[in-house]
N, C-alpha and C positions, 0 to 999 in steps of 0.2 A: 587587718582583714580577718586572719583567723579568729582573733578575740569576738568579731562579730557574728562570725558563723556559728562559734559554739555557743553565744547568748543566744542565737536564732533557734539552735538545736534544742538546748536547754528549756527554751520558752514552748516551742512546738512539744517537748517531752512532758511539761507541767501542764500543759494544756490536755494531752492525752489521757494522764492519771487524773486529773480532775473531773474528765468526762467519764472515766469508769468508774471512780468512786461516789457514785451519787446514790447508792443506795441508802435507804433511810436509817439503816444501822449503822453505816458508816458515812454519816453526813459530815464532810468537812468543809462544807461552805458557811456552816452556821457561825455568824460573826466575820466572816471574811469579805472583803471587796472583791466582787467576781469580775470585774470589767479590767480587760487586758488590752494593752496598746501594742501595736506592732509598726515597725517602721517609722520611728518617731521623726525622722526628716520629712519625708514626703511619699505618697503613694501616686503614680501616674497610671490613669485609665484610658487607654487609647479609643478614640472614636473613627478617626479617618478622614477621607474626603467626604464633601456635601456638595452637591448642584450638579453643574451650573446652573443659575437662576438666569436664564437670559431674556433679552428684551421680549421676545416672543412670550414667554412665560409670563413676564411680569404685565404685560398688556393684556393677556388672558385674564388675570387674575384681578387686575385692577380697573379695567373700563370695560371689560367684558365686551358683549356683543354690539354695543355702540359703535365702537371704533374698529375692532377687528373685523367686523363684517364688511367694511369698505377697504380695508388695508388689503393690498396684495405683495407678495415676496417675489423679488427678481431672482433670476438664478445667480446673481451676485450676492445673494443674502439681503440687500437694500429694501426696505419697504417703501411702495409708492401707491397713489391713489390715482386712478384714472377715470374721465368722466367723458361722455358725449351727448349732447344736447342740440335741439333745435334753437336757432334763433328766430326763423319764421319758416312757414311752410304753407303750401297752397295746393289744392288740387288742381291737376291739369284740366280735368273736366268741367270743373266749376269755372276756372278761366275761359275756357270754351264757351260756357253759358252765358258769362259776363258780355262776351265780345259777340255773342249772337251769330247772325248768319254771314257777317261781313267776309269777305275773302281779302282783307286788307291786311298788313300787319298792324298790330297793336302793342300797346305799352302796359304792363303791370308795375304800379308805382304805389307801392305800401308806405313809403317814406322811410323815417327812422326805426328800425328794431332793435330791441335788446333783450338779454336775459343774464343772470347769474348764475355764477360757479357756486354750486351749494355744498358740494362734497366735503369741502376742507373747512367748514366753520366750526366743527367739533375740535379741531386739533387745537385752534388758538384759545379755547376754553380752558385745556389741559396744559397750556404752555409750551405745546409742541410749535415748531416754525418749518418753514418749506426751503428746499432747495433744487436746483435744477428743474425749473418750471418750462414746459413747453405748452406752446398754444398754437393751434392752426385753425383756419377758418376754411369749411369745404362747402361745396355746392354739387347739387344733381340736377341734371337736364333729364326730364322724363320725355323728352321728343325726339324726334328721327331727323331734326335739322338742327343746326347751330343757332344759340340764342347768344344775345350779348346783353351786359348789363353795365352800370357803373354805380359806384357807392364808395364809401369810405369807412374801413374796418378800423375799430377802437378796441382798446383793451384798458382797464385800469385798475388798481387795487383799491380796497373800500377807504382808504385814508389818504388816496392821489400821491401816495408818496413815489408811484410808477405808474405813468399812464403814455401809450404810444399809439399814433394813428398812422395807418397805411393806406394812402390814395389807390383806388382802383379807378380811373377814368373810363377806361374801356376795357372789358373783359369778355372774350368769347369763349362761350363753354359748348364743348361739343360732345362729349361722353356722357351716356347714363350712368356711370359709375360715379362714386363721389371724388370730386377732384379739388384738390388743395388750390384755393385763391389767394391766402394770405398767410404768412408765417411771421410770428412775432419772435424777435430776439431778447429775452427776459435776463438781465444780468444776474448771477449768480448771487448777487449783495442783496436781492430782494427777497426779504425773509416772509413778508405778507403775501396773503394768497390771492392771485387776478381773482375780480370778483364780478366786474361790469364787463360783457361782450357785447359790443354794439355795430349796427351797419347802419350809417348815416345817409339818409336821402337815397334809399335802394330805389334804382328804377331799372326794369328789366323789359329789354325789347324782344318781341316773339314775332316770329314770321308768320305768314299768312298760312293758313289750312296746315299747322303742323301735326304731323301724325305722332302718336303715343307710342313709345317703346313697349310698355308692358301696363296691363291693366292692374297688375298684382301691386305694382309700384309707380302709381301715376304721378306722384308729388313733384312739384318745383319745390326744392328747399335748400336752404341756408342753414349751416350747423357750426359748431365749434367742437373740436377734440383737444381735451387738456390732460397734461400728466404731470406729474410732481413728485420728488422723492420728499419723505417725511424726515425733518432734520430735528436738532437739538441746538435751539437758538440760546441766545445770551439772556432771555427773559425767563427761561425756564425754572421753576421752583415747584415741586410737584410732590405732594405728600401721598403717601399710598401704603398699603400693608403687603409685605412680600408673602410668596406662597409659603404655608407652612414649612418650617425647616424640620425635616423628619430625622431624627436622631433617637437612639435607645441606649440608655446609661444607668445600670440598676446601682444606685447609689444610698437607698434606704437601708440596706443591709450595714451601711458602714457607720450610721448611727454618727452623722457629720452635722455641724452647724453652719458650716462655711465651707466653700470650696472654688476653685478657680476654673474656668472654662477657657482654654489659650486655645484662639484662632489664627490660622494664616489665611488671610482673605484677598484674594485677586480680584480686581477691577478692572476692566476692559472698555467700560463706558468712559467717554469725554467728559464726564462731570464728577463731581464730588457726591458722595451718599452720606448724607447726615442719618445716624442712627438716632431716633428719638427715644424708642421704649423698645424693651425686651421682656417677654412674658414665658414663664416656664410652663410647658404642657406636662401633665402627669396622667398615668393611666387611669380610668375612672374606676376600674375595681369589677366593672359588669362587662361579661362577655358580648362583643359584638358593639360595643359602644367607643365612639371617639374620644380621645384623650380631652381632659378638661385642663382649664387654667388652675396652676397652684397658687391660691390666693394668698397663702402666707409666706412666699418666698419673694424676695427681690433681686434684681440684677442690675448690674452699673450699665449705664447708657451715658447717650450725650457725646460721643465722640464722631469723628468725620472720617471717611475713608477718601483717600486722594483719587483723582481722576486718572486714567489711563487710556488705552486704545488696542487693538487688536495686536497691532504692529510691537507696541511696547507696554504691555500688561503692568500695572502697579500692585506690588503685594504690601499690604499692612499687617503686622501682627497685632492682634487683641489679646487682651487679658481681662475677661469677664469675671467680677467676683459675684457669686451666686451664695445669698444668705438666707438663712430660716429666720423668720422674725421670731417665732416661737416652735419648739419641736425640732425636728431634724428635716435635712435637705432629702426631698422624696425622689421616687424615680424618675428619671426625665424621659419623656415621649416625644419631645419636639420643643419647637420655639416657635414664637409668635412675633415677629419683627415689623415695627413700623419705621419707615424711613423718608427722607425727604431729598429728592434728585433735585441738585443747584447746578447751574452753570455757572461759569467762570467768566469775567470780562475778557475779551479777546477772542472767544471762542469762536464766533462766526457761526454760520449755518452748516453744521456737519451732518452729512447724510446717517439715518439711523439704520444700524445693521441688526438684523435678527441674530446674529451670533454674538453680539457684545452683552457684556451681563457682569455678574457678580459668581465667583466661586470660591467655595473654601477649600484651599488645596490640603490642607490637614489640621486636625483638631484633637484634643485630648483634654482630659478632666484631671487638674492636679489637687490632691487633698493634702494640704499642709498638716503638719503635725501628725502624721501618722492615720490609722485606722482603729476604732474601737471595737472589740468582740465582746458581746454581754454573756455571762453566763446564766444557766436555766436549771431548775430542777425538775428532775423525771418524778411522776407519781407512781 
């Protein structure tokens, strides 16, 4: 140990003398190799923790406003979608006009009415699934007297893997507010979205001379209210670009051709994360401009992070080799990372939380073989 310290002091002393004796009358560098290598084993340049890159960040960066505009976040951190839509609706004044001046009860018989749930169609396009689907049918009576109706409420997925019918032989509707008339029990194993909602052979009996509650809401209407959590299903295979990993490491001054970027990456997603490619960003050299991709630098990729959860996160050590194809490794201003989220068999429909994601717990650059300093001549 003492020998190493003495060697280092002698080296630093030699560097000091070398720097002082640069006058042209006492040029000691003529014919001398001015490269000096320090710390021949390795040098470690710490970076620290980076992130986390949560699901919320990932959705914002990869899908943008198309999906995030319809997603809502619950108090528990779980993402959900909610939709309300009319199945059929008719103006009470129009019904009165159709009935004419008769003072007898009459029947409105629109037949079978149906509509579609449209807010979840984008989810299947990106490989996401659904969990905890809830569907209710509601009705609104605009009159000041009870009305009765009979129908059969139906709901099904687009592939008919789930279908349920709820008979409503006689239902008396008294209130002017929305009243739940049917509630569907959808198994948690159903990952496909409810698509079609219908009322079969709807017939409404209206009393004679019914008064109308409010001229501002005079509609006799039947509607549905749908809610579902977003889930990570077994068919998910979704490639996208992570938000730029911002790091700042000054490496150019070390004049190295190869180094290692060592990361401890924590994954709380119940999915494996396959890293497809990594690009080094380097300062553009122009003030106010964003970093640019370092074209002459390669980084190892093709590895996969194991899946975890918020309760049991999984940490994977990664050792990335950064190599300059020609010249030296430049200063690093960030990383561009392209990944693919992949589900595993038996995953099921796991609700998606905004708090899940990837977090780089620690990171550093290892310079093997030491660092090289280059001498220079003063004019």
